[in-house]
Structure formats: C-alpha cells, structure tokens
C-alpha positions in Angstrom: 0.0 0.0 0.0 1.1 3.6 -0.5 0.7 5.5 2.7 0.0 9.2 2.6 1.5 10.9 4.7 4.1 9.4 7.0 4.8 13.0 8.2 1.5 13.0 10.0 2.5 10.0 12.0 6.0 11.4 12.6 4.6 14.7 13.8 2.5 12.8 16.4 5.2 10.6 17.7 7.5 13.6 18.2 5.0 14.8 20.7 4.0 11.4 22.0 7.3 9.4 22.0 5.7 6.3 23.6 3.6 5.9 20.4 6.5 5.8 18.0 7.3 2.1 18.0 3.7 1.2 17.4 3.2 3.7 14.7 6.4 2.9 13.0 5.5 -0.8 13.0 1.9 0.0 11.7 3.4 2.1 8.9 5.9 -0.5 7.8 3.4 -3.2 7.9 0.7 -1.2 6.0 3.3 -0.2 3.3 4.2 -3.8 2.7 0.6 -5.1 2.6 -1.8 -5.4 -0.2 -5.2 -5.0 1.3 -8.2 -5.6 -1.0 -11.0 -5.3 1.5 -11.6 -4.7 5.1 -11.5 -8.4 5.9 -7.8 -8.4 4.9 -7.1 -5.7 7.4 -9.2 -7.4 10.1 -7.5 -10.7 9.7 -4.3 -9.0 10.9 -5.7 -6.3 13.2 -8.5 -7.9 15.2 -9.4 -4.6 17.0 -9.7 -2.6 13.8 -13.2 -1.2 13.1 -14.7 -0.3 9.7 -16.3 3.1 9.4 -18.4 4.5 6.6 -16.5 5.9 3.5 -13.9 3.2 3.5 -12.4 4.5 6.7 -10.8 2.2 9.3 -9.9 2.9 12.9 -7.0 1.2 14.6 -6.2 1.0 18.3 -2.5 2.0 18.8 -0.4 1.1 21.8 -3.0 -0.7 23.8 -5.9 1.6 22.9 -4.0 4.7 24.3 -4.1 6.2 20.8 -6.2 6.0 17.7 -5.4 6.0 14.1 -8.0 6.6 11.4 -7.2 5.9 7.7 -9.2 6.2 4.5 -8.3 3.5 2.1 -8.8 3.2 -1.6 -8.7 -0.5 -2.0 -8.7 -0.4 -5.9 -5.6 2.0 -6.1 -3.8 0.7 -3.0 -3.6 4.1 -1.4 -4.0 4.7 2.4 -4.6 8.2 3.6 -3.9 9.1 7.3 -6.9 11.1 8.4 -6.3 11.3 12.1 -3.9 10.2 14.8 -4.5 11.1 18.4 -5.1 10.3 21.9 -8.3 8.5 22.9 -9.6 11.6 24.3 -9.0 13.6 21.1 -10.7 10.8 19.2 -13.8 11.1 21.3 -14.1 14.8 20.3 -14.1 14.2 16.5 -16.6 12.7 14.1 -14.6 9.7 12.9 -17.0 9.1 10.0 -16.3 12.4 8.3 -12.7 13.3 9.2 
C-alpha cells in the first residue's frame, strides 16, 4: 500500500514518544501489505473497526491512541486522516474526518 502521509505519524510521535514504536510498526506493515478489503485488514488487526466511507480505525499502543485511515482499495492508497489520543478521538466525528 502507498501510505500518505508518513509525516502526520512522525509529527504525532515527536509529541508522544511512547507511540513511536507502534506507529512505525503499523506504517511499515501497511506499506508492505496489499489490502483488497476490510477483511484483509481485520485478519491482521482484530481490533480494527470499519467506518463509513472506506475508513478504518486502529487502536494503537493498547488503545491509548487511535489512528484513522481512509483507504482506496482499488488503487492501494492509504490516507492518514487522524492520529491522536483516545480523548481527542472522542471529540471528533470519525465518520467524516
């Protein structure tokens, strides 16, 4: 998959250093994956949840952080839409971000 944009993840882990190993691992795994449907994601990430509009939410570092992506399965592009604390996630509308 092509992940856009790694900089969003990096900017977050600079502020939250404890999230860096988990976000780096997610990034490298996503980049080497070929997800064709949500079930491909779910087979690897059991806690991932599908959202409307081809969005997926991941629990990062034991659910301390959340990552929302929007994925274009047909082109293999993953867009980082949100990365934040669980509290910040509760303040957004994950279905439209």
